[in-house]
mmCIF file of the C-alpha atoms, coordinates in Angstrom:
data_MODEL
# 
_entry.id   MODEL 
# 
loop_
_atom_site.group_PDB 
_atom_site.id 
_atom_site.type_symbol 
_atom_site.label_atom_id 
_atom_site.label_alt_id 
_atom_site.label_comp_id 
_atom_site.label_asym_id 
_atom_site.label_entity_id 
_atom_site.label_seq_id 
_atom_site.pdbx_PDB_ins_code 
_atom_site.Cartn_x 
_atom_site.Cartn_y 
_atom_site.Cartn_z 
_atom_site.occupancy 
_atom_site.B_iso_or_equiv 
_atom_site.pdbx_formal_charge 
_atom_site.auth_seq_id 
_atom_site.auth_comp_id 
_atom_site.auth_asym_id 
_atom_site.auth_atom_id 
_atom_site.pdbx_PDB_model_num 
ATOM 1   C CA . MET A 1 1   ? 148.768 0.436  -72.437  1.00 0.00 ? 1   MET A CA 1 
ATOM 2   C CA . SER A 1 2   ? 146.306 2.600  -72.319  1.00 0.00 ? 2   SER A CA 1 
ATOM 3   C CA . LYS A 1 3   ? 147.655 5.887  -73.526  1.00 0.00 ? 3   LYS A CA 1 
ATOM 4   C CA . TRP A 1 4   ? 148.330 3.543  -76.670  1.00 0.00 ? 4   TRP A CA 1 
ATOM 5   C CA . THR A 1 5   ? 144.579 2.221  -76.967  1.00 0.00 ? 5   THR A CA 1 
ATOM 6   C CA . ALA A 1 6   ? 143.496 6.215  -76.461  1.00 0.00 ? 6   ALA A CA 1 
ATOM 7   C CA . PHE A 1 7   ? 146.332 7.218  -79.115  1.00 0.00 ? 7   PHE A CA 1 
ATOM 8   C CA . LYS A 1 8   ? 145.286 4.667  -81.887  1.00 0.00 ? 8   LYS A CA 1 
ATOM 9   C CA . LEU A 1 9   ? 141.216 6.228  -80.877  1.00 0.00 ? 9   LEU A CA 1 
ATOM 10  C CA . THR A 1 10  ? 142.737 8.973  -81.588  1.00 0.00 ? 10  THR A CA 1 
ATOM 11  C CA . GLN A 1 11  ? 144.401 8.105  -84.790  1.00 0.00 ? 11  GLN A CA 1 
ATOM 12  C CA . LYS A 1 12  ? 140.668 6.911  -86.128  1.00 0.00 ? 12  LYS A CA 1 
ATOM 13  C CA . THR A 1 13  ? 138.704 9.632  -84.710  1.00 0.00 ? 13  THR A CA 1 
ATOM 14  C CA . GLY A 1 14  ? 140.750 12.970 -84.333  1.00 0.00 ? 14  GLY A CA 1 
ATOM 15  C CA . SER A 1 15  ? 141.715 14.711 -81.315  1.00 0.00 ? 15  SER A CA 1 
ATOM 16  C CA . ILE A 1 16  ? 138.990 15.586 -79.070  1.00 0.00 ? 16  ILE A CA 1 
ATOM 17  C CA . GLN A 1 17  ? 139.252 19.444 -80.348  1.00 0.00 ? 17  GLN A CA 1 
ATOM 18  C CA . ASN A 1 18  ? 138.591 18.305 -84.169  1.00 0.00 ? 18  ASN A CA 1 
ATOM 19  C CA . GLN A 1 19  ? 135.323 15.745 -82.626  1.00 0.00 ? 19  GLN A CA 1 
ATOM 20  C CA . LEU A 1 20  ? 133.908 18.866 -80.770  1.00 0.00 ? 20  LEU A CA 1 
ATOM 21  C CA . ASP A 1 21  ? 134.379 21.093 -83.762  1.00 0.00 ? 21  ASP A CA 1 
ATOM 22  C CA . SER A 1 22  ? 132.998 18.025 -86.065  1.00 0.00 ? 22  SER A CA 1 
ATOM 23  C CA . VAL A 1 23  ? 129.993 18.169 -83.766  1.00 0.00 ? 23  VAL A CA 1 
ATOM 24  C CA . HIS A 1 24  ? 129.451 21.507 -83.907  1.00 0.00 ? 24  HIS A CA 1 
ATOM 25  C CA . LYS A 1 25  ? 129.141 22.031 -87.003  1.00 0.00 ? 25  LYS A CA 1 
ATOM 26  C CA . GLN A 1 26  ? 126.549 19.346 -88.005  1.00 0.00 ? 26  GLN A CA 1 
ATOM 27  C CA . LYS A 1 27  ? 124.620 21.550 -84.846  1.00 0.00 ? 27  LYS A CA 1 
ATOM 28  C CA . VAL A 1 28  ? 124.421 24.540 -87.014  1.00 0.00 ? 28  VAL A CA 1 
ATOM 29  C CA . LEU A 1 29  ? 123.999 22.526 -90.194  1.00 0.00 ? 29  LEU A CA 1 
ATOM 30  C CA . GLU A 1 30  ? 120.955 20.939 -88.307  1.00 0.00 ? 30  GLU A CA 1 
ATOM 31  C CA . ASN A 1 31  ? 119.472 24.090 -86.937  1.00 0.00 ? 31  ASN A CA 1 
ATOM 32  C CA . ARG A 1 32  ? 120.106 25.519 -90.487  1.00 0.00 ? 32  ARG A CA 1 
ATOM 33  C CA . SER A 1 33  ? 117.641 23.110 -91.425  1.00 0.00 ? 33  SER A CA 1 
ATOM 34  C CA . TYR A 1 34  ? 115.469 23.558 -88.603  1.00 0.00 ? 34  TYR A CA 1 
ATOM 35  C CA . ILE A 1 35  ? 114.903 27.685 -90.073  1.00 0.00 ? 35  ILE A CA 1 
ATOM 36  C CA . ASN A 1 36  ? 114.879 26.691 -93.101  1.00 0.00 ? 36  ASN A CA 1 
ATOM 37  C CA . GLN A 1 37  ? 112.052 24.877 -93.397  1.00 0.00 ? 37  GLN A CA 1 
ATOM 38  C CA . LEU A 1 38  ? 109.888 27.163 -90.166  1.00 0.00 ? 38  LEU A CA 1 
ATOM 39  C CA . ILE A 1 39  ? 111.041 29.795 -93.598  1.00 0.00 ? 39  ILE A CA 1 
ATOM 40  C CA . GLU A 1 40  ? 109.376 27.661 -96.354  1.00 0.00 ? 40  GLU A CA 1 
ATOM 41  C CA . ILE A 1 41  ? 106.336 27.226 -94.427  1.00 0.00 ? 41  ILE A CA 1 
ATOM 42  C CA . ALA A 1 42  ? 106.041 31.025 -93.475  1.00 0.00 ? 42  ALA A CA 1 
ATOM 43  C CA . LEU A 1 43  ? 106.508 31.123 -97.563  1.00 0.00 ? 43  LEU A CA 1 
ATOM 44  C CA . TYR A 1 44  ? 103.953 29.370 -98.290  1.00 0.00 ? 44  TYR A CA 1 
ATOM 45  C CA . LEU A 1 45  ? 101.668 31.101 -96.001  1.00 0.00 ? 45  LEU A CA 1 
ATOM 46  C CA . GLY A 1 46  ? 101.525 33.966 -97.465  1.00 0.00 ? 46  GLY A CA 1 
ATOM 47  C CA . LYS A 1 47  ? 101.131 32.123 -100.927 1.00 0.00 ? 47  LYS A CA 1 
ATOM 48  C CA . GLN A 1 48  ? 98.725  30.947 -99.792  1.00 0.00 ? 48  GLN A CA 1 
ATOM 49  C CA . GLY A 1 49  ? 97.352  34.347 -98.403  1.00 0.00 ? 49  GLY A CA 1 
ATOM 50  C CA . LEU A 1 50  ? 96.574  32.089 -95.208  1.00 0.00 ? 50  LEU A CA 1 
ATOM 51  C CA . SER A 1 51  ? 96.947  34.210 -91.344  1.00 0.00 ? 51  SER A CA 1 
ATOM 52  C CA . PHE A 1 52  ? 100.018 32.925 -89.054  1.00 0.00 ? 52  PHE A CA 1 
ATOM 53  C CA . ARG A 1 53  ? 98.097  32.987 -85.598  1.00 0.00 ? 53  ARG A CA 1 
ATOM 54  C CA . GLY A 1 54  ? 95.490  31.722 -83.958  1.00 0.00 ? 54  GLY A CA 1 
ATOM 55  C CA . HIS A 1 55  ? 93.237  33.159 -81.184  1.00 0.00 ? 55  HIS A CA 1 
ATOM 56  C CA . ARG A 1 56  ? 94.980  30.576 -78.568  1.00 0.00 ? 56  ARG A CA 1 
ATOM 57  C CA . GLU A 1 57  ? 98.098  29.404 -78.825  1.00 0.00 ? 57  GLU A CA 1 
ATOM 58  C CA . ASP A 1 58  ? 98.402  26.971 -75.888  1.00 0.00 ? 58  ASP A CA 1 
ATOM 59  C CA . GLU A 1 59  ? 98.843  22.915 -75.988  1.00 0.00 ? 59  GLU A CA 1 
ATOM 60  C CA . LEU A 1 60  ? 95.144  22.810 -74.767  1.00 0.00 ? 60  LEU A CA 1 
ATOM 61  C CA . SER A 1 61  ? 94.017  24.829 -77.847  1.00 0.00 ? 61  SER A CA 1 
ATOM 62  C CA . LEU A 1 62  ? 92.228  22.952 -80.570  1.00 0.00 ? 62  LEU A CA 1 
ATOM 63  C CA . ASN A 1 63  ? 93.589  25.559 -83.319  1.00 0.00 ? 63  ASN A CA 1 
ATOM 64  C CA . ARG A 1 64  ? 96.936  27.128 -82.457  1.00 0.00 ? 64  ARG A CA 1 
ATOM 65  C CA . GLY A 1 65  ? 97.174  29.099 -86.203  1.00 0.00 ? 65  GLY A CA 1 
ATOM 66  C CA . ASN A 1 66  ? 98.732  28.217 -89.309  1.00 0.00 ? 66  ASN A CA 1 
ATOM 67  C CA . PHE A 1 67  ? 101.389 28.632 -88.442  1.00 0.00 ? 67  PHE A CA 1 
ATOM 68  C CA . LYS A 1 68  ? 102.030 26.343 -85.299  1.00 0.00 ? 68  LYS A CA 1 
ATOM 69  C CA . GLU A 1 69  ? 99.361  23.764 -86.892  1.00 0.00 ? 69  GLU A CA 1 
ATOM 70  C CA . ALA A 1 70  ? 101.874 23.381 -90.201  1.00 0.00 ? 70  ALA A CA 1 
ATOM 71  C CA . CYS A 1 71  ? 104.745 22.751 -87.504  1.00 0.00 ? 71  CYS A CA 1 
ATOM 72  C CA . MET A 1 72  ? 102.840 20.193 -86.037  1.00 0.00 ? 72  MET A CA 1 
ATOM 73  C CA . LEU A 1 73  ? 102.006 18.429 -89.365  1.00 0.00 ? 73  LEU A CA 1 
ATOM 74  C CA . MET A 1 74  ? 105.965 18.658 -90.168  1.00 0.00 ? 74  MET A CA 1 
ATOM 75  C CA . ASN A 1 75  ? 106.635 17.164 -86.597  1.00 0.00 ? 75  ASN A CA 1 
ATOM 76  C CA . LYS A 1 76  ? 104.918 13.822 -87.281  1.00 0.00 ? 76  LYS A CA 1 
ATOM 77  C CA . PHE A 1 77  ? 106.557 12.913 -90.334  1.00 0.00 ? 77  PHE A CA 1 
ATOM 78  C CA . ASN A 1 78  ? 109.901 14.244 -90.129  1.00 0.00 ? 78  ASN A CA 1 
ATOM 79  C CA . ASP A 1 79  ? 112.407 13.286 -87.160  1.00 0.00 ? 79  ASP A CA 1 
ATOM 80  C CA . ASN A 1 80  ? 114.794 15.457 -87.267  1.00 0.00 ? 80  ASN A CA 1 
ATOM 81  C CA . PHE A 1 81  ? 112.440 18.395 -87.490  1.00 0.00 ? 81  PHE A CA 1 
ATOM 82  C CA . ALA A 1 82  ? 110.720 16.802 -84.530  1.00 0.00 ? 82  ALA A CA 1 
ATOM 83  C CA . ARG A 1 83  ? 113.832 16.694 -82.487  1.00 0.00 ? 83  ARG A CA 1 
ATOM 84  C CA . ARG A 1 84  ? 114.336 20.690 -82.563  1.00 0.00 ? 84  ARG A CA 1 
ATOM 85  C CA . PHE A 1 85  ? 110.392 21.352 -82.721  1.00 0.00 ? 85  PHE A CA 1 
ATOM 86  C CA . ASN A 1 86  ? 110.126 19.280 -79.444  1.00 0.00 ? 86  ASN A CA 1 
ATOM 87  C CA . SER A 1 87  ? 112.628 21.069 -77.845  1.00 0.00 ? 87  SER A CA 1 
ATOM 88  C CA . LYS A 1 88  ? 112.234 23.370 -75.096  1.00 0.00 ? 88  LYS A CA 1 
ATOM 89  C CA . THR A 1 89  ? 113.354 26.569 -77.353  1.00 0.00 ? 89  THR A CA 1 
ATOM 90  C CA . ASN A 1 90  ? 111.482 25.861 -80.515  1.00 0.00 ? 90  ASN A CA 1 
ATOM 91  C CA . TYR A 1 91  ? 111.575 29.451 -82.623  1.00 0.00 ? 91  TYR A CA 1 
ATOM 92  C CA . THR A 1 92  ? 108.284 29.245 -82.890  1.00 0.00 ? 92  THR A CA 1 
ATOM 93  C CA . SER A 1 93  ? 107.155 32.649 -81.264  1.00 0.00 ? 93  SER A CA 1 
ATOM 94  C CA . TRP A 1 94  ? 105.013 35.416 -82.245  1.00 0.00 ? 94  TRP A CA 1 
ATOM 95  C CA . SER A 1 95  ? 108.448 37.431 -82.438  1.00 0.00 ? 95  SER A CA 1 
ATOM 96  C CA . VAL A 1 96  ? 110.082 34.671 -84.461  1.00 0.00 ? 96  VAL A CA 1 
ATOM 97  C CA . GLN A 1 97  ? 107.122 34.605 -87.034  1.00 0.00 ? 97  GLN A CA 1 
ATOM 98  C CA . ASN A 1 98  ? 107.365 38.524 -87.538  1.00 0.00 ? 98  ASN A CA 1 
ATOM 99  C CA . THR A 1 99  ? 111.121 38.114 -87.333  1.00 0.00 ? 99  THR A CA 1 
ATOM 100 C CA . ILE A 1 100 ? 110.528 35.622 -90.029  1.00 0.00 ? 100 ILE A CA 1 
ATOM 101 C CA . ILE A 1 101 ? 107.914 37.525 -92.279  1.00 0.00 ? 101 ILE A CA 1 
ATOM 102 C CA . ASN A 1 102 ? 110.271 40.738 -92.042  1.00 0.00 ? 102 ASN A CA 1 
ATOM 103 C CA . LEU A 1 103 ? 113.354 39.230 -93.448  1.00 0.00 ? 103 LEU A CA 1 
ATOM 104 C CA . CYS A 1 104 ? 111.142 37.474 -96.338  1.00 0.00 ? 104 CYS A CA 1 
ATOM 105 C CA . ALA A 1 105 ? 109.412 40.824 -97.183  1.00 0.00 ? 105 ALA A CA 1 
ATOM 106 C CA . LYS A 1 106 ? 113.104 42.710 -97.226  1.00 0.00 ? 106 LYS A CA 1 
ATOM 107 C CA . HIS A 1 107 ? 113.943 39.795 -99.496  1.00 0.00 ? 107 HIS A CA 1 
ATOM 108 C CA . ILE A 1 108 ? 111.145 39.959 -101.939 1.00 0.00 ? 108 ILE A CA 1 
ATOM 109 C CA . ASN A 1 109 ? 111.557 43.779 -101.934 1.00 0.00 ? 109 ASN A CA 1 
ATOM 110 C CA . LYS A 1 110 ? 114.998 43.602 -102.885 1.00 0.00 ? 110 LYS A CA 1 
ATOM 111 C CA . LEU A 1 111 ? 113.809 40.866 -105.866 1.00 0.00 ? 111 LEU A CA 1 
ATOM 112 C CA . ILE A 1 112 ? 111.315 43.826 -107.299 1.00 0.00 ? 112 ILE A CA 1 
ATOM 113 C CA . CYS A 1 113 ? 113.714 46.894 -106.550 1.00 0.00 ? 113 CYS A CA 1 
ATOM 114 C CA . ASP A 1 114 ? 116.322 45.172 -108.876 1.00 0.00 ? 114 ASP A CA 1 
ATOM 115 C CA . GLU A 1 115 ? 113.559 43.964 -111.405 1.00 0.00 ? 115 GLU A CA 1 
ATOM 116 C CA . ILE A 1 116 ? 112.421 48.550 -112.057 1.00 0.00 ? 116 ILE A CA 1 
ATOM 117 C CA . LYS A 1 117 ? 116.087 48.692 -111.869 1.00 0.00 ? 117 LYS A CA 1 
ATOM 118 C CA . GLU A 1 118 ? 116.724 46.227 -115.132 1.00 0.00 ? 118 GLU A CA 1 
ATOM 119 C CA . CYS A 1 119 ? 113.586 47.723 -116.258 1.00 0.00 ? 119 CYS A CA 1 
ATOM 120 C CA . GLY A 1 120 ? 114.736 51.622 -115.929 1.00 0.00 ? 120 GLY A CA 1 
ATOM 121 C CA . PHE A 1 121 ? 111.614 53.151 -115.009 1.00 0.00 ? 121 PHE A CA 1 
ATOM 122 C CA . TYR A 1 122 ? 108.182 52.325 -113.310 1.00 0.00 ? 122 TYR A CA 1 
ATOM 123 C CA . SER A 1 123 ? 104.820 53.238 -112.428 1.00 0.00 ? 123 SER A CA 1 
ATOM 124 C CA . ILE A 1 124 ? 103.674 54.183 -108.774 1.00 0.00 ? 124 ILE A CA 1 
ATOM 125 C CA . MET A 1 125 ? 99.731  52.809 -108.308 1.00 0.00 ? 125 MET A CA 1 
ATOM 126 C CA . VAL A 1 126 ? 99.170  54.984 -104.179 1.00 0.00 ? 126 VAL A CA 1 
ATOM 127 C CA . ASP A 1 127 ? 96.123  54.428 -102.779 1.00 0.00 ? 127 ASP A CA 1 
ATOM 128 C CA . GLU A 1 128 ? 94.201  55.412 -98.392  1.00 0.00 ? 128 GLU A CA 1 
ATOM 129 C CA . ALA A 1 129 ? 94.822  52.236 -96.565  1.00 0.00 ? 129 ALA A CA 1 
ATOM 130 C CA . ARG A 1 130 ? 92.461  53.044 -93.652  1.00 0.00 ? 130 ARG A CA 1 
ATOM 131 C CA . SER A 1 131 ? 93.043  51.438 -90.234  1.00 0.00 ? 131 SER A CA 1 
ATOM 132 C CA . PHE A 1 132 ? 91.290  51.600 -87.013  1.00 0.00 ? 132 PHE A CA 1 
ATOM 133 C CA . LYS A 1 133 ? 94.855  52.523 -85.515  1.00 0.00 ? 133 LYS A CA 1 
ATOM 134 C CA . VAL A 1 134 ? 96.550  54.806 -88.080  1.00 0.00 ? 134 VAL A CA 1 
ATOM 135 C CA . GLN A 1 135 ? 96.265  56.119 -91.132  1.00 0.00 ? 135 GLN A CA 1 
ATOM 136 C CA . GLN A 1 136 ? 98.205  54.736 -93.819  1.00 0.00 ? 136 GLN A CA 1 
ATOM 137 C CA . LEU A 1 137 ? 99.481  55.173 -97.656  1.00 0.00 ? 137 LEU A CA 1 
ATOM 138 C CA . SER A 1 138 ? 99.603  51.013 -100.049 1.00 0.00 ? 138 SER A CA 1 
ATOM 139 C CA . LEU A 1 139 ? 102.294 51.708 -102.225 1.00 0.00 ? 139 LEU A CA 1 
ATOM 140 C CA . CYS A 1 140 ? 102.331 49.524 -105.182 1.00 0.00 ? 140 CYS A CA 1 
ATOM 141 C CA . VAL A 1 141 ? 104.323 49.948 -108.319 1.00 0.00 ? 141 VAL A CA 1 
ATOM 142 C CA . ARG A 1 142 ? 103.578 48.931 -112.055 1.00 0.00 ? 142 ARG A CA 1 
ATOM 143 C CA . TYR A 1 143 ? 106.850 47.809 -114.902 1.00 0.00 ? 143 TYR A CA 1 
ATOM 144 C CA . THR A 1 144 ? 108.064 44.965 -117.584 1.00 0.00 ? 144 THR A CA 1 
ATOM 145 C CA . LYS A 1 145 ? 109.727 42.089 -117.269 1.00 0.00 ? 145 LYS A CA 1 
ATOM 146 C CA . ASN A 1 146 ? 110.913 40.180 -120.037 1.00 0.00 ? 146 ASN A CA 1 
ATOM 147 C CA . PHE A 1 147 ? 107.969 41.954 -121.833 1.00 0.00 ? 147 PHE A CA 1 
ATOM 148 C CA . GLU A 1 148 ? 105.411 41.731 -120.084 1.00 0.00 ? 148 GLU A CA 1 
ATOM 149 C CA . VAL A 1 149 ? 103.345 44.269 -116.960 1.00 0.00 ? 149 VAL A CA 1 
ATOM 150 C CA . VAL A 1 150 ? 103.628 43.311 -113.612 1.00 0.00 ? 150 VAL A CA 1 
ATOM 151 C CA . GLU A 1 151 ? 102.424 44.994 -110.365 1.00 0.00 ? 151 GLU A CA 1 
ATOM 152 C CA . ARG A 1 152 ? 103.914 43.827 -107.384 1.00 0.00 ? 152 ARG A CA 1 
ATOM 153 C CA . PHE A 1 153 ? 103.198 45.048 -103.986 1.00 0.00 ? 153 PHE A CA 1 
ATOM 154 C CA . LEU A 1 154 ? 105.910 47.585 -102.192 1.00 0.00 ? 154 LEU A CA 1 
ATOM 155 C CA . THR A 1 155 ? 104.445 48.852 -98.473  1.00 0.00 ? 155 THR A CA 1 
ATOM 156 C CA . PHE A 1 156 ? 102.054 50.464 -96.566  1.00 0.00 ? 156 PHE A CA 1 
ATOM 157 C CA . ILE A 1 157 ? 103.349 53.915 -95.828  1.00 0.00 ? 157 ILE A CA 1 
ATOM 158 C CA . ASP A 1 158 ? 102.289 55.581 -92.352  1.00 0.00 ? 158 ASP A CA 1 
ATOM 159 C CA . VAL A 1 159 ? 101.300 58.593 -92.514  1.00 0.00 ? 159 VAL A CA 1 
ATOM 160 C CA . SER A 1 160 ? 98.947  59.422 -89.130  1.00 0.00 ? 160 SER A CA 1 
ATOM 161 C CA . GLN A 1 161 ? 101.067 62.195 -88.825  1.00 0.00 ? 161 GLN A CA 1 
ATOM 162 C CA . LYS A 1 162 ? 99.758  64.872 -91.363  1.00 0.00 ? 162 LYS A CA 1 
ATOM 163 C CA . GLN A 1 163 ? 97.761  64.207 -94.941  1.00 0.00 ? 163 GLN A CA 1 
ATOM 164 C CA . ASP A 1 164 ? 98.583  67.663 -96.715  1.00 0.00 ? 164 ASP A CA 1 
ATOM 165 C CA . ALA A 1 165 ? 99.748  66.737 -100.186 1.00 0.00 ? 165 ALA A CA 1 
ATOM 166 C CA . SER A 1 166 ? 103.738 68.485 -99.686  1.00 0.00 ? 166 SER A CA 1 
ATOM 167 C CA . SER A 1 167 ? 103.467 65.613 -97.326  1.00 0.00 ? 167 SER A CA 1 
ATOM 168 C CA . LEU A 1 168 ? 101.809 62.876 -98.306  1.00 0.00 ? 168 LEU A CA 1 
ATOM 169 C CA . CYS A 1 169 ? 104.627 62.938 -101.404 1.00 0.00 ? 169 CYS A CA 1 
ATOM 170 C CA . SER A 1 170 ? 108.002 63.229 -98.911  1.00 0.00 ? 170 SER A CA 1 
ATOM 171 C CA . PHE A 1 171 ? 106.689 60.073 -97.297  1.00 0.00 ? 171 PHE A CA 1 
ATOM 172 C CA . ILE A 1 172 ? 106.701 58.753 -100.808 1.00 0.00 ? 172 ILE A CA 1 
ATOM 173 C CA . PHE A 1 173 ? 109.922 59.811 -101.800 1.00 0.00 ? 173 PHE A CA 1 
ATOM 174 C CA . ASN A 1 174 ? 111.716 59.153 -98.441  1.00 0.00 ? 174 ASN A CA 1 
ATOM 175 C CA . TYR A 1 175 ? 110.284 55.838 -98.578  1.00 0.00 ? 175 TYR A CA 1 
ATOM 176 C CA . LEU A 1 176 ? 111.447 55.225 -102.447 1.00 0.00 ? 176 LEU A CA 1 
ATOM 177 C CA . ASP A 1 177 ? 114.694 56.349 -101.633 1.00 0.00 ? 177 ASP A CA 1 
ATOM 178 C CA . THR A 1 178 ? 115.428 54.033 -98.744  1.00 0.00 ? 178 THR A CA 1 
ATOM 179 C CA . ILE A 1 179 ? 115.084 50.781 -101.091 1.00 0.00 ? 179 ILE A CA 1 
ATOM 180 C CA . SER A 1 180 ? 116.439 53.287 -103.485 1.00 0.00 ? 180 SER A CA 1 
ATOM 181 C CA . LEU A 1 181 ? 114.153 53.887 -106.309 1.00 0.00 ? 181 LEU A CA 1 
ATOM 182 C CA . PHE A 1 182 ? 113.880 57.559 -105.808 1.00 0.00 ? 182 PHE A CA 1 
ATOM 183 C CA . ASP A 1 183 ? 115.937 58.319 -109.004 1.00 0.00 ? 183 ASP A CA 1 
ATOM 184 C CA . VAL A 1 184 ? 114.729 55.930 -111.125 1.00 0.00 ? 184 VAL A CA 1 
ATOM 185 C CA . PRO A 1 185 ? 111.929 57.931 -113.767 1.00 0.00 ? 185 PRO A CA 1 
ATOM 186 C CA . ILE A 1 186 ? 108.412 57.434 -112.478 1.00 0.00 ? 186 ILE A CA 1 
ATOM 187 C CA . VAL A 1 187 ? 106.369 57.391 -115.714 1.00 0.00 ? 187 VAL A CA 1 
ATOM 188 C CA . ALA A 1 188 ? 102.568 57.200 -114.905 1.00 0.00 ? 188 ALA A CA 1 
ATOM 189 C CA . GLN A 1 189 ? 101.348 57.922 -112.003 1.00 0.00 ? 189 GLN A CA 1 
ATOM 190 C CA . SER A 1 190 ? 97.257  56.260 -110.173 1.00 0.00 ? 190 SER A CA 1 
ATOM 191 C CA . TYR A 1 191 ? 95.535  57.990 -107.537 1.00 0.00 ? 191 TYR A CA 1 
ATOM 192 C CA . ASP A 1 192 ? 92.486  57.647 -105.701 1.00 0.00 ? 192 ASP A CA 1 
ATOM 193 C CA . GLY A 1 193 ? 89.357  60.912 -106.487 1.00 0.00 ? 193 GLY A CA 1 
ATOM 194 C CA . ALA A 1 194 ? 90.451  62.817 -103.438 1.00 0.00 ? 194 ALA A CA 1 
ATOM 195 C CA . ASN A 1 195 ? 91.817  66.071 -104.776 1.00 0.00 ? 195 ASN A CA 1 
ATOM 196 C CA . VAL A 1 196 ? 94.843  65.933 -102.297 1.00 0.00 ? 196 VAL A CA 1 
ATOM 197 C CA . MET A 1 197 ? 96.516  62.988 -103.915 1.00 0.00 ? 197 MET A CA 1 
ATOM 198 C CA . SER A 1 198 ? 95.277  63.525 -107.351 1.00 0.00 ? 198 SER A CA 1 
ATOM 199 C CA . GLY A 1 199 ? 94.898  67.543 -108.690 1.00 0.00 ? 199 GLY A CA 1 
ATOM 200 C CA . LYS A 1 200 ? 96.730  68.740 -110.777 1.00 0.00 ? 200 LYS A CA 1 
ATOM 201 C CA . PHE A 1 201 ? 97.468  72.224 -109.313 1.00 0.00 ? 201 PHE A CA 1 
ATOM 202 C CA . GLY A 1 202 ? 98.158  70.997 -105.858 1.00 0.00 ? 202 GLY A CA 1 
ATOM 203 C CA . GLY A 1 203 ? 98.290  67.237 -105.111 1.00 0.00 ? 203 GLY A CA 1 
ATOM 204 C CA . VAL A 1 204 ? 100.723 64.607 -105.196 1.00 0.00 ? 204 VAL A CA 1 
ATOM 205 C CA . GLN A 1 205 ? 100.427 63.637 -108.823 1.00 0.00 ? 205 GLN A CA 1 
ATOM 206 C CA . GLN A 1 206 ? 101.171 67.557 -109.001 1.00 0.00 ? 206 GLN A CA 1 
ATOM 207 C CA . LYS A 1 207 ? 104.555 67.099 -106.728 1.00 0.00 ? 207 LYS A CA 1 
ATOM 208 C CA . VAL A 1 208 ? 105.543 64.272 -108.223 1.00 0.00 ? 208 VAL A CA 1 
ATOM 209 C CA . LYS A 1 209 ? 105.336 65.352 -111.566 1.00 0.00 ? 209 LYS A CA 1 
ATOM 210 C CA . LEU A 1 210 ? 108.126 68.308 -110.539 1.00 0.00 ? 210 LEU A CA 1 
ATOM 211 C CA . LYS A 1 211 ? 110.809 65.493 -109.940 1.00 0.00 ? 211 LYS A CA 1 
ATOM 212 C CA . HIS A 1 212 ? 109.415 62.848 -112.182 1.00 0.00 ? 212 HIS A CA 1 
ATOM 213 C CA . PRO A 1 213 ? 108.301 65.103 -115.254 1.00 0.00 ? 213 PRO A CA 1 
# 
């Protein structure tokens, strides 16, 4: 009788394997939903130009940083989010935050590159962005989208090793090659007043012109 009862129950709920698969699929969907909400928080902070980290992020801190404070706000009003956020592993550490930021940056850069390729040409704007640790160049692009001119930031390029014109030009070209823009025509350039950048005989702008006259 017990076997018959178990059989009838299986007919209704499916085999044990099917039940396990169903639970696994539900767990996957819940995890994806939770991660998507973390990504949305990161995108919101980025859009508003807000920092992510706090000086102290432990439970005793009055301000645990914008990212975790936003998570704590979601925690109050979203039960599904709260269950995952209050678990031992909630994916809000600094390393996960950096991973989310980097993935979002790659996706945004790809969208920008696709728009440039569709346009067929673009301009570059390069400026020094010195920090206390490294020498950097900021690289921005200017192109048209739907008949409107847009400007977009692409990246900071570490140029600490060398700052001569040939090296700086190589750094720029190497980065453009990694995002598949090296062969897209550059029709204009903009630099600061430093001779190594804007010099018309041996500066970076002259060397870029040799590739993109």
